[in-house]
C-alpha positions in Angstrom: -94.7 -56.5 42.1 -95.7 -53.4 40.1 -98.0 -50.4 41.9 -99.6 -49.5 39.2 -99.5 -50.0 35.1 -101.0 -48.6 32.1 -103.2 -50.7 29.6 -102.1 -49.4 26.0 -105.2 -50.9 24.5 -109.1 -50.5 24.7 -111.8 -53.4 25.0 -112.2 -56.4 25.9 -108.8 -56.9 26.4 -108.0 -53.7 28.4 -110.5 -55.3 30.7 -109.8 -58.4 31.0 -106.2 -57.1 32.1 -107.8 -54.8 34.4 -109.6 -57.5 36.4 -106.2 -59.5 37.1 -104.5 -56.5 38.2 -107.1 -55.1 40.7 -107.3 -59.0 42.0 -103.8 -58.2 42.8 -104.1 -54.7 44.1 -102.3 -53.1 41.3 -104.1 -49.8 40.4 -104.6 -49.5 36.6 -104.2 -46.5 33.9 -106.3 -46.8 30.9 -105.8 -44.6 27.5 -108.8 -43.6 25.3 -109.6 -42.1 22.2 -112.4 -39.8 21.0 -114.8 -42.6 20.1 -114.0 -44.3 23.5 -114.9 -41.7 25.9 -117.6 -43.6 27.6 -116.1 -46.7 27.0 -116.2 -49.6 29.8 -112.4 -50.2 29.9 -112.2 -46.1 30.9 -114.7 -46.9 33.4 -113.4 -50.2 35.0 -109.6 -48.3 35.5 -108.4 -46.4 38.5 -107.7 -43.4 36.1 -108.1 -42.8 32.6 -106.6 -40.8 29.9 -107.1 -39.0 26.8 -105.1 -39.9 24.1 -106.3 -38.6 20.8 -108.8 -38.8 18.0 -110.9 -41.8 17.0 -108.3 -43.2 14.2 -106.2 -46.0 15.7 -102.9 -44.4 14.1 -103.8 -40.9 16.0 -104.4 -42.6 19.4 -103.8 -46.2 20.3 -100.9 -46.3 17.9 -99.0 -43.2 19.1 -96.5 -44.8 20.8 -95.0 -41.2 22.2 -98.4 -40.5 23.5 -98.6 -43.6 25.6 -95.3 -43.5 27.1 -95.7 -39.8 28.1 -99.2 -40.8 29.6 -97.6 -43.2 31.3 -94.9 -41.3 33.0 -97.4 -38.4 34.2 -99.6 -41.3 35.6 -96.5 -42.7 37.5 -97.4 -46.1 36.2 -94.3 -48.8 36.7 -95.0 -50.8 33.6 -96.8 -51.1 30.1 -99.2 -53.9 29.3 -99.9 -53.6 25.2 -102.5 -56.4 25.5 -102.6 -57.5 21.8 -102.7 -55.8 18.7 -101.9 -52.4 18.6 -98.4 -51.9 19.9 -98.2 -55.1 21.4 -96.0 -56.5 19.0 -94.1 -53.4 18.1 -90.2 -53.6 19.0 -89.8 -50.1 18.5 -92.3 -49.2 21.4 -91.0 -51.9 23.7 -87.6 -50.1 23.0 -88.8 -47.2 23.7 -90.5 -48.1 27.3 -87.0 -49.6 28.8 -85.3 -46.3 27.6 -88.2 -44.3 29.6 -87.7 -46.8 32.7 -90.7 -48.5 32.1 -91.3 -52.3 32.2 -92.6 -53.3 28.9 -94.9 -56.5 29.9 -94.0 -58.6 27.3 -91.0 -60.1 25.5 -87.5 -58.1 24.8 -87.3 -56.0 21.7 -85.0 -58.3 19.9 -87.1 -61.4 20.6 -90.0 -59.6 19.2 -88.1 -58.2 16.0 -86.7 -61.9 15.2 -90.4 -62.8 15.4 -91.9 -60.0 13.9 -90.9 -60.6 10.6 -92.2 -64.0 9.4 -89.5 -64.7 7.0 -86.5 -64.0 9.8 -88.6 -66.5 12.0 -88.9 -69.2 9.5 -84.7 -69.1 9.0 -84.3 -69.3 12.8 -86.7 -72.2 13.2 -85.0 -73.9 10.5 -81.8 -73.2 12.3 -83.5 -74.1 15.8 -84.4 -78.0 14.0 -88.3 -76.6 14.1 -90.1 -78.2 11.1 -90.7 -75.5 8.6 -93.4 -75.7 5.6 -92.2 -75.4 2.1 -92.1 -71.6 0.9 -90.3 -68.6 0.1 -89.0 -66.2 2.7 -86.6 -63.8 0.9 -86.5 -60.1 0.4 -87.2 -60.2 -3.5 -90.5 -58.6 -3.9 -90.7 -58.5 -7.6 -94.0 -60.2 -8.8 -92.5 -61.9 -11.5 -89.7 -63.2 -9.5 -92.3 -64.2 -6.6 -94.8 -66.1 -9.3 -91.8 -67.9 -10.7 -91.1 -69.0 -6.8 -95.1 -70.1 -6.6 -94.6 -72.2 -9.6 -91.7 -74.3 -7.7 -93.5 -74.3 -4.6 -96.8 -75.7 -6.4 -100.1 -74.3 -6.0 -102.6 -73.6 -3.9 -100.1 -70.9 -2.6 -100.7 -69.1 0.7 -99.3 -65.5 0.1 -98.8 -63.9 3.6 -97.5 -60.5 5.1 -94.2 -60.8 6.6 -95.5 -57.9 9.3 -98.4 -58.2 11.5 -100.9 -60.8 11.9 -104.5 -61.5 12.3 -105.4 -62.8 9.3 -104.5 -59.7 7.6 -102.6 -59.1 4.3 -103.2 -63.0 3.4 -104.8 -64.3 0.5 -104.7 -67.9 -1.0 -104.0 -68.5 -4.6 -105.5 -71.3 -5.7 -103.7 -71.5 -9.1 -101.3 -69.5 -11.6 -104.3 -67.2 -13.3 -105.4 -65.8 -9.5 -102.1 -65.5 -8.1 -101.5 -61.6 -9.6 -105.0 -60.5 -8.2 -104.1 -62.6 -4.6 -100.7 -60.9 -4.6 -102.4 -57.1 -5.3 -104.7 -57.9 -2.4 -102.5 -59.1 0.1 -100.0 -56.6 -0.2 -102.4 -53.6 -0.6 -104.1 -54.8 2.9 -100.8 -55.6 4.5 -99.3 -51.9 3.6 -102.5 -50.5 4.8 -102.4 -52.5 8.3 -98.7 -52.7 8.8 -97.2 -50.1 6.5 -95.3 -53.0 4.7 -96.3 -54.7 2.0 -93.8 -57.5 1.7 -95.0 -61.2 1.3 -93.9 -64.2 1.7 -95.3 -67.4 0.1 -96.0 -70.9 1.4 -97.3 -73.8 0.5 -100.9 -74.1 1.3 -102.0 -77.1 3.0 -105.8 -77.3 2.8 -106.3 -80.0 5.0 -104.2 -78.9 7.5 -105.3 -78.1 11.1 -104.1 -74.6 13.2 -102.8 -75.6 16.3 -100.7 -73.8 18.6 -99.1 -73.9 21.8 -99.3 -71.9 24.7 -95.4 -70.8 25.9 -94.2 -69.0 28.7 -91.0 -68.0 29.6 -88.9 -66.0 32.7 -85.6 -64.2 32.9 -84.2 -67.1 35.0 -84.0 -69.8 32.2 -87.4 -71.3 33.0 -89.3 -72.0 29.7 -92.6 -74.3 30.0 -95.8 -75.1 27.7 -99.5 -74.6 28.9 -100.5 -77.3 26.2 -102.1 -76.6 22.7 -105.4 -75.0 21.6 -106.9 -76.0 17.8 -107.7 -72.6 15.9 -108.7 -74.3 12.5 -112.4 -72.6 12.6 -111.6 -69.8 10.6 -112.9 -67.2 8.5 -110.6 -65.1 6.1 -107.7 -66.6 7.8 -109.0 -65.0 11.0 -110.2 -67.4 13.9 -113.6 -67.0 15.3 -113.8 -70.5 17.1 -110.9 -72.0 19.6 -110.7 -75.1 21.6 -108.7 -76.5 24.1 -107.0 -79.0 24.4 -106.9 -79.9 20.6 -108.9 -83.0 19.8 -107.2 -86.3 18.5 -103.7 -85.3 20.0 -101.7 -88.4 21.2 -99.6 -87.7 24.5 -96.7 -88.2 22.0 -97.8 -85.7 19.6 -98.7 -83.4 22.7 -94.9 -83.6 24.0 -93.3 -83.5 20.5 -95.3 -80.3 19.8 -94.6 -79.0 23.0 -90.9 -79.5 22.8 -90.8 -78.0 19.5 -92.6 -74.9 20.9 -90.1 -74.6 23.9 -87.0 -75.0 21.6 -88.5 -71.9 19.3 -88.9 -69.9 22.7 -85.4 -70.8 24.1 -83.8 -69.8 20.4 -84.8 -66.3 20.8 -84.0 -66.1 24.4 -87.8 -65.7 25.0 -89.3 -64.2 28.1 -93.3 -63.7 29.3 -96.4 -65.4 27.2 -95.9 -66.6 23.7 -97.8 -68.7 21.2 -96.1 -70.8 18.7 -98.3 -71.8 15.7 -98.2 -74.8 13.7 -99.4 -76.7 10.9 -100.7 -80.0 11.9 -101.6 -82.4 8.9 -103.7 -85.1 9.0 -100.7 -88.0 9.5 -99.5 -86.1 12.4 -96.8 -84.1 10.8 -96.6 -80.4 12.0 -94.8 -77.5 10.8 -93.9 -74.0 12.3 -96.1 -71.2 11.0 -95.0 -68.3 13.1 -94.5 -67.1 16.9 -96.7 -64.4 18.4 -94.7 -62.6 20.6 -98.0 -61.5 22.9 -100.9 -62.9 24.9 -103.1 -64.5 22.4 -107.3 -63.3 21.8 -107.7 -66.9 22.5 -105.9 -67.6 26.0 -108.8 -68.1 28.4 -109.4 -71.5 27.1 -106.0 -72.4 28.1 -106.7 -70.8 31.5 -110.0 -72.6 32.0 -108.2 -76.1 31.5 -105.3 -75.4 33.4 -106.7 -73.4 36.1 -104.2 -70.6 35.7 -104.2 -66.8 35.5 -102.0 -66.0 32.1 -102.0 -62.2 32.8 -100.9 -62.9 36.7 -98.2 -65.0 35.3 -97.4 -62.2 32.6 -97.3 -59.8 35.5 -94.9 -61.4 38.0 -92.7 -62.4 35.3 -92.4 -58.8 33.9 -91.4 -57.9 37.8 -88.6 -60.2 37.6 -90.4 -63.3 39.5 -89.8 -66.8 38.3 -92.6 -68.7 36.7 -94.9 -69.9 38.9 -94.5 -73.4 37.9 -91.6 -73.8 36.2 -91.5 -77.6 35.9 -93.3 -78.8 32.9 -94.5 -81.9 35.3 -96.4 -79.5 37.6 -98.7 -78.3 35.1 -101.9 -80.3 34.3 -105.2 -80.0 32.6 -108.4 -81.2 32.7 -111.7 -81.0 30.7 -112.7 -79.2 27.6 -112.8 -75.6 26.6 -114.3 -74.0 23.7 -114.6 -69.9 23.1 -116.6 -68.6 20.2 -115.8 -65.0 18.9 -118.6 -62.9 18.8 -118.0 -60.0 15.9 -120.2 -57.6 14.8 -120.1 -58.5 11.2 -122.7 -60.0 8.3 -121.7 -63.8 7.6 -124.6 -63.4 5.0 -122.5 -60.9 3.3 -119.2 -62.2 3.1 -118.6 -61.2 6.7 -118.9 -57.7 5.9 -118.2 -55.7 9.3 -121.5 -54.1 10.7 -121.4 -50.9 12.8 -124.5 -49.1 14.6 -125.5 -48.7 18.1 -126.1 -51.7 20.7 -129.7 -51.3 21.5 -129.9 -54.6 23.4 -127.0 -56.4 24.4 -127.2 -59.6 26.9 -125.1 -62.0 27.3 -125.6 -65.8 29.3 -124.8 -65.4 33.0 -121.5 -66.0 34.2 -120.7 -69.3 35.9 -118.0 -71.9 36.9 -119.2 -73.4 33.3 -119.8 -70.1 31.4 -117.3 -67.0 31.1 -117.5 -63.6 29.0 -115.0 -61.4 28.1 -116.4 -58.1 26.5 -115.6 -54.6 26.4 -119.0 -53.3 25.4 -122.4 -52.7 27.1 -125.7 -52.1 25.8 -126.4 -48.6 24.3 -122.4 -48.6 23.2 -121.3 -47.6 19.4 -119.8 -50.1 17.0 -117.7 -47.9 15.1 -115.3 -48.0 12.0 -112.4 -47.3 13.7 -111.4 -51.0 15.6 -111.3 -54.4 15.1 -115.1 -55.6 15.2 -114.9 -58.2 18.0 -117.6 -57.6 20.6 -117.1 -60.3 23.1 -115.4 -63.6 23.6 -117.9 -66.5 24.8 -116.2 -69.2 26.9 -117.7 -72.3 28.3 -116.2 -75.6 29.9 -117.1 -78.9 30.5 -115.8 -82.5 31.3 -115.6 -83.4 28.0 -115.6 -82.1 24.6 -119.0 -83.4 23.9 -120.4 -81.8 27.0 -118.5 -78.4 26.0 -120.2 -78.5 22.8 -123.5 -78.7 24.2 -122.8 -75.8 26.8 -121.5 -73.6 23.8 -124.8 -74.4 21.8 -126.7 -73.8 24.5 -125.2 -70.2 25.5 -124.9 -69.1 22.2 -128.6 -69.2 22.0 -128.8 -67.1 24.8 -126.9 -64.3 23.3 -129.0 -61.3 22.3 -127.4 -58.4 20.3 -130.0 -56.0 18.4 -128.3 -52.8 16.4 -125.4 -54.7 14.5 -125.2 -57.8 12.8 -123.4 -60.6 14.2 -121.9 -63.9 13.4 -123.8 -65.7 16.6 -126.2 -67.8 14.2 -123.0 -69.3 12.2 -121.0 -69.9 15.7 -124.0 -72.1 16.5 -124.6 -73.7 13.1 -120.9 -74.7 13.8 -121.6 -76.3 16.8 -124.5 -77.9 15.5 -122.6 -79.2 12.5 -121.4 -83.1 12.1 -118.2 -82.4 10.8 -117.6 -80.0 13.7 -118.8 -82.4 16.2 -116.7 -85.4 14.8 -113.5 -83.5 14.9 -113.0 -83.5 11.3 -111.3 -80.2 11.6 -109.5 -78.3 9.0 -108.8 -74.4 8.1 -111.3 -74.6 5.4 -114.3 -76.2 7.4 -116.1 -72.9 6.9 -115.5 -72.3 3.1 -116.1 -76.3 2.7 -119.7 -76.3 4.9 -120.6 -72.7 3.8 -123.9 -73.8 2.3 -124.9 -75.3 5.5 -123.5 -73.0 8.2 -124.4 -69.8 6.1 -128.0 -70.4 5.2 -128.3 -66.7 4.0 -131.2 -64.7 5.2 -133.9 -66.6 5.6 -138.1 -66.0 6.3 -139.1 -66.4 9.6 -141.7 -69.2 10.7 -144.8 -68.0 11.4 -144.4 -68.4 15.2 -141.7 -65.5 14.9 -143.9 -63.6 12.9 -146.6 -64.1 15.5 -144.5 -62.9 18.1 -143.5 -59.8 16.1 -146.9 -58.8 15.4 -147.8 -59.1 19.3 -144.7 -57.2 20.3 -146.1 -54.5 17.5 -149.3 -54.6 19.2 -147.9 -54.2 22.4 -145.9 -51.1 21.6 -149.1 -50.0 19.7 -150.7 -50.2 23.3 -148.4 -48.5 25.3 -148.6 -45.6 22.9 -152.5 -45.4 22.9 -152.4 -45.4 26.6 -150.2 -42.5 26.6 -152.5 -40.9 24.5 -155.6 -42.0 26.6 -153.6 -40.5 29.6 -153.5 -37.2 27.8 -157.0 -37.2 26.1 -159.5 -34.4 27.3 -162.4 -36.7 28.1 -160.0 -40.0 28.8 -163.4 -42.3 29.6 -164.8 -41.1 26.0 -164.7 -44.4 23.7 -163.1 -42.1 20.9 -160.1 -41.7 23.0 -159.7 -45.2 22.9 -157.4 -46.4 20.3 -157.4 -50.3 20.9 -159.3 -51.2 17.5 -162.5 -50.9 19.1 -165.6 -50.4 16.2 -169.0 -49.8 16.7 -170.9 -53.3 16.1 -167.8 -54.3 14.6 -164.9 -56.9 15.7 -162.1 -54.9 17.4 -159.6 -55.7 14.2 -156.4 -54.0 13.1 -153.8 -54.6 10.5 -150.0 -54.7 11.2 -147.4 -54.1 8.4 -144.4 -55.2 8.8 -141.4 -56.1 6.3 -138.4 -58.4 6.9 -136.1 -60.2 4.4 -137.7 -57.2 1.8 -140.7 -59.3 2.0 -143.9 -57.2 3.0 -146.2 -58.3 5.7 -150.0 -57.4 6.1 -151.1 -59.2 9.2 -155.0 -58.9 10.3 -155.6 -58.9 14.1 -159.0 -60.0 15.7 -159.3 -59.8 19.5 -161.8 -62.7 19.8 -162.3 -62.2 23.4 -160.6 -60.6 26.2 -156.1 -61.7 25.6 -157.4 -64.2 23.0 -156.4 -62.9 19.2 -156.9 -64.5 16.0 -153.9 -63.6 13.2 -154.5 -63.9 9.3 -150.8 -63.9 8.4 -151.7 -64.8 5.0 -155.1 -66.1 2.9 -154.2 -69.7 4.2 -152.6 -69.5 7.3 -154.3 -68.2 10.5 -153.0 -68.4 14.1 -155.0 -68.3 17.3 -152.8 -66.9 20.1 -152.8 -65.4 24.0 -150.2 -63.3 25.2 -148.7 -65.1 28.6 -146.1 -62.7 29.6 -144.2 -59.8 28.2 -141.5 -57.3 30.0 -139.1 -54.7 28.1 -137.7 -57.7 26.5 -138.9 -61.0 26.6 -142.1 -62.5 25.3 -144.2 -65.4 26.1 -147.1 -66.4 23.9 -149.4 -69.5 23.9 -149.8 -70.3 20.2 -152.0 -72.8 18.7 -151.8 -74.3 22.3 -148.1 -74.4 22.6 -146.1 -72.2 24.8 -143.1 -70.0 22.9 -140.8 -67.7 24.4 -138.4 -65.5 22.5 -136.2 -62.1 23.5 -136.8 -59.2 21.4 -135.9 -55.5 21.1 -137.7 -52.8 19.7 -135.9 -49.5 18.3 -138.6 -47.8 16.2 -139.2 -48.5 13.2 -137.2 -51.6 13.7 -137.9 -55.0 15.8 -135.6 -57.5 16.7 -136.6 -60.9 17.5 -134.3 -63.6 18.9 -135.1 -67.3 18.4 -132.4 -70.1 18.7 -129.5 -68.0 18.2 -130.8 -66.3 15.0 -131.7 -63.1 14.5 -134.9 -61.3 12.8 -135.3 -58.1 11.9 -138.6 -56.9 11.0 -139.3 -53.1 10.0 -142.7 -51.5 11.7 -144.5 -49.8 9.1 -147.6 -47.3 10.1 -150.6 -46.6 8.7 -148.2 -44.2 6.3 -147.2 -47.3 5.0 -145.3 -47.1 1.6 -143.2 -49.6 -0.4 -139.7 -48.9 -0.8 -138.0 -49.3 -4.5 -136.0 -51.9 -4.6 -131.8 -51.3 -5.3 -131.1 -51.3 -8.7 -127.9 -53.1 -10.1 -127.1 -49.7 -12.4 -125.2 -48.8 -9.3 -122.7 -50.0 -6.6 -123.2 -48.8 -3.0 -121.4 -48.9 0.2 -122.1 -52.3 1.9 -120.7 -50.7 5.2 -119.2 -47.6 6.1 -115.4 -47.1 6.0 -112.5 -45.5 3.8 -112.2 -45.7 0.2 -108.6 -47.2 -0.2 -108.6 -47.6 -4.3 -110.1 -46.8 -7.4 -109.3 -49.0 -10.3 -111.7 -47.5 -12.8 -112.7 -44.1 -14.5 -115.4 -42.6 -16.0 -116.3 -43.7 -19.3 -113.9 -46.9 -18.7 -115.9 -50.2 -20.2 -116.1 -52.8 -17.4 -117.1 -56.8 -17.3 -119.2 -58.4 -14.5 -116.6 -59.2 -11.9 -114.0 -56.5 -12.5 -112.5 -54.7 -9.7 -114.0 -51.3 -9.0 -113.3 -50.0 -5.3 -111.4 -51.3 -2.3 -112.9 -50.2 0.8 -111.1 -50.5 4.4 -113.4 -51.1 7.6 -112.8 -52.5 10.8 -108.6 -52.9 9.4 -109.9 -55.2 7.2 -110.0 -54.5 3.1 -113.2 -55.2 0.9 -113.4 -55.4 -2.8 -116.5 -54.6 -4.8 -116.9 -55.4 -8.1 -118.6 -54.5 -11.3 -122.2 -56.2 -10.7 -122.7 -56.4 -14.7 -121.0 -55.3 -18.1 -121.4 -51.9 -18.6 -119.6 -48.5 -18.9 -118.9 -46.4 -16.0 -121.1 -43.5 -16.1 -119.5 -41.8 -13.1 -117.2 -42.4 -10.1 -118.7 -40.8 -6.8 -115.5 -40.9 -4.4 -111.7 -40.9 -4.3 -109.1 -42.9 -2.4 -109.0 -41.5 1.0 -112.7 -40.2 1.3 -114.8 -41.2 4.1 -117.9 -43.2 3.2 -121.1 -44.3 5.2 -123.3 -47.8 4.3 -125.3 -47.6 1.6 -123.9 -44.4 -0.3 -123.7 -44.7 -4.2 -120.2 -45.5 -5.0 -120.2 -45.9 -8.9 -122.8 -45.5 -11.6 -122.9 -47.7 -14.4 -124.9 -47.5 -17.7 -125.4 -50.5 -19.9 -122.6 -51.4 -22.3 -123.4 -49.3 -25.5 -122.4 -52.5 -27.8 -125.4 -54.4 -26.0 -128.5 -53.5 -27.8 -131.4 -51.9 -26.1 
C-alpha cells in the first residue's frame, strides 16, 4: 500500500478520497488554485501546494505541474478523482513515465473508451448491444445531416470526447439539427478541445442505468450492481438511486455480464462504470464507459457496505480485488443520491455564484451521508463545476429511502446562491418518480409541476420575514442605545415608542419583484399585530430565536423556520424552498424594472461567441451571444424583433451578472 498520494482534484471528491486515505494511514497531498487557497480540501490534506491561477486550464489541468508537485512532495501515486485529468490517457502515461502510480486504468484502456466512437466499435466486436447511430470520422455538416435522416429523428448529438452532459444536444427534427449540431460542437470544443461528435438514435422513453465494475491486474473482474441515473437535466444527472427500480434478477445478471465483458474487452483495471440505455421492454444498449470513479459512487457504497476508494487504492498498489468472487458481493436496502448544485432551475438552470453566507446540511448518521467540499463563508466561483454537495440517504426499501431523502432535503439550508434543492424535493414528491416510471425526460415532461417558478411566499413566511427584520432592527437599536449619551432617556429608545400613541412601525420588503409594506403594532409585551394588506392581518408572538432559527406563534399555531440575513437580503427557508426578501430602510425607493430593450448577462462568465453586429436586424428568438460559465455554455436570444443598436462585449471578454451585453432598437420597419 502507498505511504503518500497526491489528489489531482478539488472540492468534494478530493475530500472524499482524503477521508479513505487517512483511514488507511496514507498521507495526502492537495493542490489548489488561487480561487481555492482557503478551500476545505486544502485544510484536510496533510500537505498542500499552490498549482496556478483560478482557471482550471492553468491549474488543475496543468498535467506537468501536477506531476512536478507529486515528485517534490514524495507522493508515490496520483488519484485523479473525476473530471479534470481523470480520463486523460496522456496524463496517465506521464505518471507512469515519472515512476508514479496512476490510480485508475491503463492509458490504453482510457484511450479506447475515451473516444466514444472507438468505444462503440469495441463493444460491437465484444457482442455488447449498441444503439443505432453514426460513430465515424466524417464531420461534414451535410454528411452528418444525411446520416441523421438514415438513423431517424429524434437524434442525440454527442461529443466523442469528455462527458458530464457537455457537448450533448437533442435534435427533435431535421429543422433543428444544424442549430443543435452547432451548439454541441461549440460546447465540445470549449470543454474538451475537440468538436468531433457522433450521432445516436435518441430513445426518449429509455432509462439511464449504469453498472459499477471493478477489475485488478490479476485478471479478476466483478460488477457491484447497478444504479439508475435517469433523473437528469441537460443530460446531466441530478438524482441517482441503487439498485435500479424494476430490475429482475435475470436482467441484472445480463447487464452485469455485459459490463464485465466490456471491461474484459479492453483489459481494464480499477473502478469503471458501463452505462446503458434501458428501454421499457427491458432491452438495453451500451452508451459509454467511464474510466474513473463516478460522482454517484456513494449509493453503491451504501447498498454494498464497501468502500470503493479503498478498492481503488488496493488495486492500484497491486493487490487483488478484496472480493473477487461475484457470488460474495451482495446488496441490501435502497440508496438515493441528490446532487445539490449552485444553479437556478427557474432560469433554465443557469449557474449561480456568490458567497455561502449560510450553509447547513443534515446531520450525518447511518441513514444520511453528506459529501461536500465547501464550508460556510466559501465563495462559489465561475471557474468550476457548480456542484456544492451530494446528499445521500439509505433505508430498508425504496419507499422509505424516498421519504428519508424528502425529509433530509427539507433540512438543507444554503443562502447566498440559488440552488436546485426545491426541485430535488419536488422530484421526491412527484407521483411519476414515486411510482418508478423513470426516463431521462422525466424532468422535461413534468417541468410545470416540478419547477413552479418563483412563487409568492405564504403569509406565514411574510410574517416570519417581518419578525426577523424587527429582530435585526432591535439589535441595531440596542447597539445605538448602549452608546447613547443618556441611555435611559426615552428619546434614546428606538423601539417604535410614541407619546400617547401605539408602538407602531412599518417594515418595507421586496420579494419576487413585489413590494410589501407591513405595519406592525405592539399590542402588549411580546404580542404583535401585522397588517400585511388591507384585508389580511396576523397576530403573532415570538417564542424562540437565535442566529439562524426562529419559532413564532402565528394566530395560535407554532411556525418554525431557518433564516439568514446578509443586509439588505433576508433568506427564509421553508419545506425545502428558499424565499429571498430585500429589506429596505426608511430611504426606501422603488427600483426600475428591467427593460426588454437590453440583453443582460444572467450569470457571470466568459463570452465565447457573438453572432450579431451593430445595425443588424434580428427577430425574436434569434441567437445573439453564447456565454460559458461553470463549464457549460448558455445561449442568449433576442427578446423581441428589432435592430442591434450596440454590442458591448466581444468573444473572450469576462462579464459579471447583470451587465448589459446588447442594446436593441425597435425595428425601423415597425410604426412608432
